[in-house]
N, C-alpha and C positions, 0 to 999 in steps of 0.2 A: 166319466162320461157321464154322471147326475150332474155335474155341476155345468158342463156345458149344456147341456138340457135347456139347464134351469138357468144358467142365462138367456140363452136360445128365443126360450118360453118367454121371461118377462122384459127381454127388446123387443119382440116384435109383435106383443101382449097376443101369444097362440096359451092358449092352454096346454102343458106338459106333455100332455098323453095326444096332444098333434107332434108332437117336435120326435118321430119315431130316428132310428139309423138314416132309412132307407128317400128319408124327404128332402126332398127337393128346396133350397132357403127360397129362393123366387116363384118357381109355379108353386108348388104346393105352402106354403105360409108366410106368401106376400111379402118376402122381402123384396127389395132392389139393390140396387149394386152398389149404393154410401151405405146400405142399411150393416148389407155382409164385412164392410170392412171397419165399419163400427162394432161389430159384432165382434172378430177377430182378436182387437181393440179388448175390449170387456172378457171377452173370453185369460186374453195375455195375463188382466190385470187380477181377472180370481182365480186363474191356479199357477201364475209367476212364472208361465212358458212361456220367451219366446219365439214367437213366428219370425220367420221370413218375411218376406214383401212378399218374396215370387213364388211364397207357398197360400201365401192367404190370397193369390187373384186366383189360387186354382181349385179353392173353397168353392163348391156350388151345391154338396151336401151334408147333411148332421154328422152323417159318419166320415165324412171328410176330413169336418174342426177336429172331433174326437182322434181320427186319425194321427190327426198332429200333433193334439197333445199328446197322445199314449206314444208317443215311438222322440220325444223329448227327455 
């Protein structure tokens, strides 16, 4: 979970304290759709977990991304 939060904070240039599980990537953290795709790719690299394109397209919150990593 901490790895996902760190990747998101670094990519979106926001404080880690703002990257809470319930935070919405677009509405709360200022990501755009392209950022979301890049985040999925960066999380894959950081964790070694492969996330399918379909799963990646459904990511809206920090918790969504954490769940994808934890279920693999």
